[in-house]
C-alpha positions as CSV (number, residue, x, y, z in Angstrom):
1,X,15.2,3.7,12.5
2,X,16.1,4.4,8.9
3,X,14.0,7.2,7.3
4,X,13.2,7.3,3.6
5,X,12.0,10.8,2.7
6,X,9.3,11.5,0.1
7,X,11.6,13.7,-2.0
8,X,14.1,10.9,-2.3
9,X,11.7,8.6,-4.2
10,X,11.7,8.0,-7.9
11,X,9.3,10.0,-10.0
12,X,7.7,9.5,-13.4
13,X,5.3,11.9,-15.2
14,X,3.4,10.4,-18.1
15,X,0.8,13.2,-18.4
16,X,-2.2,11.2,-17.4
17,X,-0.2,9.4,-14.7
18,X,2.1,10.9,-12.1
19,X,3.8,8.2,-10.0
20,X,6.3,8.2,-7.0
21,X,8.3,5.0,-6.5
22,X,9.5,4.2,-3.0
23,X,11.5,1.3,-4.4
24,X,13.1,0.7,-7.8
25,X,10.4,0.4,-10.5
26,X,10.4,0.6,-14.3
27,X,13.0,3.2,-15.4
28,X,13.8,4.2,-11.8
29,X,16.6,2.0,-10.5
30,X,18.3,2.5,-7.2
31,X,20.5,-0.4,-5.9
32,X,20.0,0.9,-2.4
33,X,16.3,0.7,-2.6
34,X,15.2,-2.5,-4.3
35,X,12.7,-3.4,-1.7
36,X,12.5,-4.3,2.0
37,X,12.2,-8.0,2.9
38,X,9.3,-9.3,0.8
39,X,8.0,-5.8,0.2
40,X,8.9,-5.0,-3.4
41,X,6.9,-2.0,-4.6
42,X,5.1,1.0,-3.1
43,X,3.9,3.2,-6.0
44,X,1.9,6.4,-5.2
45,X,-0.1,7.0,-8.3
46,X,-2.3,9.9,-9.4
47,X,-4.5,9.3,-12.5
48,X,-6.4,11.9,-14.4
49,X,-10.1,11.5,-15.0
50,X,-11.1,8.9,-17.5
51,X,-7.6,7.5,-17.8
52,X,-5.9,4.3,-16.5
53,X,-3.9,1.2,-17.1
54,X,-5.2,-0.9,-20.0
55,X,-5.2,-4.7,-19.8
56,X,-1.8,-6.0,-18.8
57,X,-0.4,-9.2,-17.4
58,X,1.1,-10.1,-14.0
59,X,2.4,-13.4,-12.5
60,X,3.8,-14.6,-9.2
61,X,3.2,-11.4,-7.3
62,X,0.9,-10.3,-4.5
63,X,-0.6,-7.0,-5.5
64,X,-2.5,-4.8,-3.0
65,X,-4.3,-1.6,-4.0
66,X,-5.3,1.1,-1.5
67,X,-7.3,4.1,-2.6
68,X,-6.7,7.5,-1.0
69,X,-9.0,9.7,-3.1
70,X,-11.4,9.1,-5.9
71,X,-12.6,5.8,-7.3
72,X,-10.7,3.0,-9.1
73,X,-12.3,0.6,-11.5
74,X,-10.8,-2.9,-11.6
75,X,-11.4,-5.7,-14.2
76,X,-9.6,-8.9,-14.8
77,X,-9.8,-12.2,-16.8
78,X,-11.0,-14.0,-13.7
79,X,-14.4,-12.3,-14.1
80,X,-14.0,-9.7,-11.4
81,X,-15.2,-6.2,-11.9
82,X,-15.2,-3.8,-8.9
83,X,-15.0,-0.1,-8.0
84,X,-12.6,0.7,-5.2
85,X,-13.1,3.7,-2.9
86,X,-11.2,5.1,0.1
87,X,-11.1,2.6,2.9
88,X,-11.2,-0.4,0.5
89,X,-8.3,-2.8,0.3
90,X,-7.9,-5.0,-2.8
91,X,-5.6,-8.1,-3.1
92,X,-4.8,-9.9,-6.3
93,X,-2.6,-13.0,-6.2
94,X,-1.2,-13.2,-9.8
95,X,0.1,-16.7,-9.4
96,X,0.4,-18.5,-12.7
97,X,-0.8,-15.4,-14.6
98,X,-3.6,-12.9,-14.6
99,X,-4.7,-10.1,-17.0
100,X,-6.2,-7.0,-15.5
101,X,-6.9,-3.3,-16.0
102,X,-7.3,-0.4,-13.6
103,X,-9.0,2.9,-14.5
104,X,-10.1,6.1,-12.9
105,X,-13.9,5.4,-12.6
106,X,-14.6,9.1,-12.9
107,X,-14.3,11.1,-16.1
108,X,-13.8,14.4,-14.2
109,X,-12.2,13.8,-10.8
110,X,-8.6,12.6,-10.1
111,X,-7.7,9.2,-8.6
112,X,-5.0,8.9,-6.0
113,X,-4.0,5.4,-4.8
114,X,-1.2,3.2,-3.7
115,X,-0.2,0.0,-5.5
116,X,1.9,-2.4,-3.4
117,X,3.7,-5.5,-4.6
118,X,4.8,-8.2,-2.2
119,X,6.9,-11.2,-3.3
120,X,4.9,-14.4,-2.8
121,X,5.7,-17.2,-0.4
122,X,4.8,-19.8,-3.1
123,X,5.0,-19.4,-6.8
124,X,2.7,-21.0,-9.4
125,X,-0.5,-20.8,-7.3
126,X,-3.9,-20.4,-8.8
127,X,-4.7,-16.7,-9.4
128,X,-7.3,-15.1,-7.0
129,X,-8.8,-11.8,-6.0
130,X,-10.3,-10.3,-2.9
131,X,-11.6,-6.9,-1.9
132,X,-12.9,-5.6,1.5
133,X,-13.9,-2.3,3.1
134,X,-12.4,-1.1,6.4
135,X,-14.6,1.7,7.8
136,X,-12.9,4.8,9.3
137,X,-14.1,4.0,12.8
138,X,-12.1,0.7,12.7
139,X,-8.9,2.6,11.8
140,X,-9.2,5.8,13.8
141,X,-6.6,6.2,16.5
142,X,-5.6,2.5,16.2
143,X,-4.0,-0.1,14.0
144,X,-6.4,-2.2,12.0
145,X,-5.1,-5.4,10.4
146,X,-6.2,-5.2,6.7
147,X,-4.0,-7.9,5.2
148,X,-2.4,-11.1,6.6
149,X,-1.3,-14.6,5.5
150,X,-4.3,-16.3,7.2
151,X,-6.9,-13.6,6.6
152,X,-7.6,-13.3,10.3
153,X,-9.7,-10.6,11.9
154,X,-11.5,-10.0,8.7
155,X,-8.4,-9.0,6.8
156,X,-7.7,-9.9,3.1
157,X,-5.5,-12.9,2.8
158,X,-2.1,-12.7,1.1
159,X,0.3,-15.4,0.0
160,X,3.2,-14.3,2.2
161,X,4.1,-14.1,5.9
162,X,3.2,-10.4,6.2
163,X,0.8,-8.4,8.3
164,X,-0.4,-5.0,6.9
165,X,-2.0,-2.5,9.3
166,X,-3.8,0.8,8.5
167,X,-4.2,3.6,11.0
168,X,-5.8,7.1,11.1
169,X,-4.3,9.5,13.6
170,X,-5.6,13.0,14.5
171,X,-3.4,15.4,16.4
172,X,-2.3,13.9,19.7
173,X,-3.7,10.4,19.0
174,X,-1.1,7.8,19.8
175,X,-0.7,4.1,19.2
176,X,2.1,1.8,20.0
177,X,3.1,-0.4,17.0
178,X,1.8,-4.0,17.2
179,X,4.6,-6.6,17.7
180,X,6.6,-6.9,14.6
181,X,9.6,-8.6,13.0
182,X,11.0,-6.2,10.4
183,X,8.7,-3.2,10.0
184,X,8.2,-0.7,7.2
185,X,6.0,2.3,8.1
186,X,4.7,4.4,5.2
187,X,2.9,7.8,5.8
188,X,0.0,8.1,3.4
189,X,-1.4,11.5,4.4
190,X,-0.7,14.2,7.0
191,X,2.1,14.1,9.5
192,X,3.1,11.9,12.4
193,X,5.7,11.9,15.1
194,X,7.7,8.6,15.2
195,X,10.2,8.3,18.0
196,X,10.8,12.0,18.0
197,X,11.0,12.4,14.2
198,X,8.4,14.1,12.1
199,X,7.3,12.1,9.1
200,X,5.1,13.6,6.4
201,X,3.1,12.2,3.5
202,X,5.3,10.0,1.3
203,X,7.9,9.5,4.0
204,X,8.7,6.1,5.3
205,X,10.7,4.5,8.1
206,X,12.3,1.0,8.3
207,X,12.8,-0.8,11.6
208,X,14.8,-3.9,12.6
209,X,13.3,-6.6,14.8
210,X,14.8,-5.2,18.1
211,X,13.6,-1.7,17.5
212,X,10.4,-0.4,19.2
213,X,8.4,2.7,18.1
214,X,5.1,4.5,18.5
215,X,3.2,6.8,16.3
216,X,1.6,10.1,17.4
217,X,-0.7,12.1,15.1
218,X,0.4,15.6,14.1
219,X,-1.8,16.9,11.2
220,X,-4.6,14.5,10.3
221,X,-2.6,11.4,9.3
222,X,-3.1,8.1,7.5
223,X,-0.4,5.5,7.9
224,X,0.3,1.9,6.7
225,X,2.5,-0.4,8.7
226,X,4.0,-3.6,7.3
227,X,5.2,-6.4,9.6
228,X,7.5,-8.6,7.6
229,X,9.3,-11.9,8.3
């Protein structure tokens, strides 16, 4: 188990946006942390009320958004316009090219969300968009599949051989990780015990295919688990 602590991440403060970068992104470059398998970006963003990212392009990337607090408004040139709230998972396959914007839907309250980039299995595909809600009850004390290559179990579909699970763990709640190849575990909120190590919000741990692990809730925790080829 290789641990990546929250305070080791890159950080950028743009006033309206404060962002932590688990992997190299924009002006933060760390040759030792360029990504993990197909997982390329995990940015933890906080956006002040009424602010956001104006229309900008992407191509050949699978982009997943996961809201922690507040509401995020999404618009794109495919005609999609949605508001995301905690428990929602949004997937955008940029493919041959897409133009989109993301804004804090509230003028007063802050927005706290994760933006995740995954390298695609195939380039040059037709851009597409998908958003689904995953109720708390489906994630409490267990792993809920929220994204997968084939969209099984009601998850959003992603153009890569990856399974993304989300779990909520109160104190003492335990769940063994589902079978995985390479695994990246990212603590979103609270604290958890992972194989005897305490991981807090923003911390992450990487596992090789032969390693097994389980997660036990400490303080009320929210965790994402990536199973990667």
